[in-house]
C-alpha positions in Angstrom: -11.6 17.8 -7.3 -15.0 16.2 -7.5 -17.0 15.2 -4.4 -19.1 12.3 -4.0 -21.3 12.0 -0.9 -21.2 8.1 -0.7 -19.7 5.1 -2.3 -23.0 4.4 -4.1 -23.1 7.9 -5.4 -19.6 7.5 -6.7 -20.3 4.4 -8.5 -23.3 5.9 -10.1 -22.0 9.4 -11.0 -18.2 9.0 -10.9 -17.7 5.7 -12.5 -16.1 7.4 -15.6 -13.1 8.1 -13.6 -12.5 4.3 -13.6 -12.5 3.9 -17.4 -8.8 4.4 -17.8 -6.1 3.3 -15.5 -4.0 2.9 -13.6 -6.0 4.2 -10.8 -4.9 4.8 -7.2 -7.3 4.3 -4.4 -6.3 6.2 -1.2 -8.0 5.1 2.0 -7.9 7.7 4.7 -7.9 6.4 8.3 -7.0 9.8 9.8 -6.0 13.2 8.7 -2.1 12.7 8.6 -0.4 13.4 5.3 -3.4 12.9 2.9 -2.3 15.7 0.7 1.3 14.4 0.4 0.0 10.9 -0.3 -2.2 12.0 -3.1 0.6 14.3 -4.5 3.1 11.4 -4.6 0.9 9.1 -6.5 -0.2 11.7 -9.0 3.5 12.4 -9.6 3.9 8.7 -10.3 1.5 9.0 -13.2 -1.6 7.6 -12.0 -4.6 8.6 -14.2 -6.9 9.2 -11.3 -6.7 9.1 -7.6 -9.9 8.3 -5.7 -9.7 9.4 -2.0 -12.0 7.4 0.3 -12.5 9.3 3.8 -15.1 9.6 6.4 -17.3 12.7 6.3 -15.5 14.2 9.3 -11.9 13.9 7.7 -10.1 16.6 5.7 -13.1 18.5 4.8 -11.2 21.6 3.9 -8.4 19.9 2.1 -7.8 21.5 -1.4 -7.2 18.7 -4.0 -6.2 18.6 -7.6 -8.8 18.1 -10.4 -7.6 14.5 -11.0 -8.8 13.5 -7.5 -12.4 12.2 -6.8 -13.2 12.4 -3.0 -15.7 9.9 -1.9 -17.4 10.1 1.7 -16.8 6.6 2.9 -15.6 5.5 6.3 -12.7 3.0 5.8 -11.5 2.9 9.3 -12.0 -1.0 9.7 -10.8 -4.0 7.9 -14.1 -5.0 6.5 -15.0 -1.5 5.3 -11.7 -1.5 3.3 -12.4 -4.8 1.6 -16.0 -3.8 0.8 -15.0 -0.5 -0.7 -12.3 -2.0 -2.9 -14.4 -4.9 -4.0 -17.0 -2.5 -5.1 -14.5 -0.6 -7.2 -13.2 -4.0 -8.7 -16.7 -4.8 -9.7 -17.0 -1.5 -11.4 -13.7 -1.3 -13.2 -13.1 -4.6 -15.2 -9.9 -4.6 -17.0 -8.4 -1.7 -15.2 -5.2 -1.7 -13.1 -5.9 -0.7 -9.6 -3.5 0.2 -6.7 -4.7 0.9 -3.1 -2.8 2.3 -0.1 -3.7 4.2 3.1 -2.8 7.8 3.9 0.9 8.3 4.8 1.8 5.5 2.5 4.1 6.0 -0.6 4.5 3.7 -3.5 8.0 3.1 -5.0 8.8 0.8 -7.8 12.2 0.2 -9.6 13.3 3.3 -11.5 10.1 5.2 -10.6 12.0 8.5 -10.5 12.0 8.3 -14.4 9.4 5.9 -15.4 5.8 6.1 -14.9 3.5 3.6 -13.3 1.9 3.1 -16.7 5.1 2.2 -18.3 5.9 -0.3 -15.5 2.5 -2.0 -15.6 2.7 -2.2 -19.4 5.9 -4.2 -18.9 4.4 -6.2 -16.1 1.4 -7.2 -18.4 3.6 -8.2 -21.2 5.1 -10.8 -18.9 1.5 -12.1 -18.4 1.2 -11.0 -14.9 -2.1 -9.7 -13.5 -1.0 -8.6 -10.1 2.1 -7.5 -8.3 3.3 -8.1 -4.8 4.2 -5.1 -2.8 6.2 -5.1 0.4 5.0 -2.6 3.1 8.1 -1.1 4.5 7.7 0.9 7.8 8.8 4.5 8.0 9.0 6.3 11.4 10.0 9.6 12.6 13.4 9.8 14.2 12.3 11.9 17.0 9.1 10.8 18.7 9.2 13.6 21.3 9.0 16.1 18.5 6.7 14.2 16.4 4.4 12.1 18.8 2.4 10.8 15.9 5.5 9.2 14.5 5.3 10.9 11.1 7.9 13.3 9.7 8.6 13.2 6.1 11.8 15.2 6.5 13.3 12.9 9.1 11.9 9.5 8.1 13.7 6.3 9.0 13.4 2.6 8.0 15.0 -0.7 9.0 17.8 -1.8 6.6 17.6 -5.4 8.0 15.4 -7.8 9.8 13.1 -9.0 7.0 12.3 -12.6 6.4 9.8 -14.9 4.8 8.0 -18.0 5.9 6.1 -20.6 3.9 2.5 -20.0 3.3 0.5 -23.1 3.7 -2.8 -24.1 2.1 -5.9 -25.5 3.9 -4.3 -28.8 4.0 -1.0 -27.6 5.4 1.0 -27.8 2.2 3.2 -24.9 1.2 1.5 -22.8 -1.6 3.6 -22.5 -4.7 5.5 -19.1 -5.2 3.8 -17.7 -2.1 5.3 -16.7 1.2 4.5 -14.7 4.2 6.9 -11.8 4.7 7.7 -10.3 8.0 9.9 -7.4 9.3 10.0 -3.8 10.3 8.1 -2.3 13.3 5.5 -5.3 13.2 8.4 -7.7 13.9 10.4 -5.6 16.4 7.2 -4.8 18.4 5.3 -8.0 17.7 4.0 -8.2 21.3 1.8 -5.3 20.4 0.6 -6.6 17.0 -2.0 -9.4 16.5 -0.7 -12.3 14.8 -2.9 -11.9 11.8 -1.5 -8.3 11.3 2.2 -9.2 11.4 2.7 -9.8 7.6 4.2 -7.0 5.5 3.2 -8.3 2.1 0.3 -6.9 0.2 -1.2 -7.6 -3.3 -1.4 -3.9 -3.6 -1.5 -3.6 -7.5 -3.7 -5.7 -9.6 -5.9 -5.7 -12.8 -9.7 -5.9 -11.9 -11.9 -8.4 -13.5 -15.4 -9.9 -12.8 -15.4 -12.1 -9.8 -12.1 -10.9 -8.5 -12.3 -10.1 -4.7 -9.8 -8.6 -2.2 -9.9 -10.6 1.1 -8.9 -9.5 4.6 -5.2 -10.0 4.8 -4.4 -8.2 1.6 -4.7 -11.1 -0.8 -7.0 -11.9 -3.6 -9.4 -14.9 -4.3 -7.3 -15.9 -7.2 -4.1 -17.7 -5.8 -2.1 -17.2 -8.9 -2.4 -13.5 -8.4 -1.0 -13.8 -4.8 2.3 -15.2 -6.1 5.6 -13.2 -6.1 6.7 -14.4 -9.5 5.8 -16.4 -12.4 7.2 -20.0 -12.6 9.9 -19.1 -15.1 11.8 -16.2 -13.7 11.6 -13.2 -11.2 9.1 -10.6 -11.7 8.9 -7.0 -10.7 7.8 -6.2 -7.1 7.3 -2.8 -5.5 7.5 -1.3 -2.0 4.9 0.8 -0.2 6.8 2.8 2.3 4.2 3.4 5.2 4.0 5.4 8.4 0.7 3.4 9.1 2.2 0.9 11.7 4.3 3.6 13.3 1.2 5.7 13.9 -0.8 2.8 15.1 1.7 1.7 17.7 1.8 5.3 19.1 -1.9 5.7 19.0 -2.5 2.4 20.8 -2.6 2.9 24.7 -0.9 -0.5 25.3 2.1 0.4 23.2 2.5 4.1 23.2 4.3 4.5 26.6 6.3 1.4 26.2 7.8 2.8 23.0 10.3 5.8 23.5 11.9 5.5 20.1 11.7 3.5 16.9 15.4 3.8 16.1 17.7 1.0 16.7 21.2 0.0 15.3 19.8 -1.0 12.0 17.8 2.3 11.4 18.8 4.3 8.4 17.5 7.6 7.1 14.9 7.1 4.2 16.3 8.7 1.1 12.8 8.7 -0.8 14.5 7.1 -3.8 14.0 3.6 -5.3 17.7 3.0 -5.6 18.0 2.7 -1.8 15.1 0.2 -1.7 16.7 -1.8 -4.5 20.1 -1.9 -2.7 18.5 -2.9 0.5 16.6 -5.8 -1.4 13.2 -4.5 -0.6 11.9 -4.8 -4.0 12.8 -6.6 -7.2 13.5 -5.2 -10.7 12.8 -8.7 -12.4 13.7 -8.5 -16.1 13.0 -4.7 -16.2 16.2 -2.6 -16.5 
């Protein structure tokens, strides 16, 4: 592991780690499952994993050589956007993926195909970005795991996902763009601000000059926010995430109101892409 004392230091001294992609950017908001998040994405075949974490987080964590640790506080939406946009500016032409700690990327057939192979196919279809659905994971027993995280006893919702039209500034529906909803943000929406209820994220994209991530997990190029090209369905992926479950249990207004996340449509998460495909939570497109 290489340690950088600031984002500026990383962009001056560690920028060579952005020379070959795909690169995974892991944004640590707390100390939960940082190591497993990094290990999962290295196993998918990312060339580099860059960990952004505040100076006081995970100081003693032993990380593999492919990991660059950057002291950068990313515990606010603006800090996340500023950090990723700085990396975009420094890595033209490179495929980037970003997630938070305790989030795990799955794409179709990822058990025997690498992230590089998948993105090569995606690029051949003239796609520069990929829609990812953030699928909420949660511990089955909140009494035993009050932070709502347990990788060995993780559950997800098998139903309850839906999409609404995404309108432009003039109130007209945007072509091939939708706002997706579901999971814990839908079931406990009274505790979630309206602007944070969507579960779609443009989580994978190819960096280029002028490209910018916006608050709300979309890019400033509207074509890159689409779920498919005009001609046929394209690949999509899922980011299986404990982030919302953690937040709802950390929030004083919701923690005591929620005794369990399990309901009649909860199923145990199998940690396999086939389950997500069968539930319709990602799309293989033309890739078989």
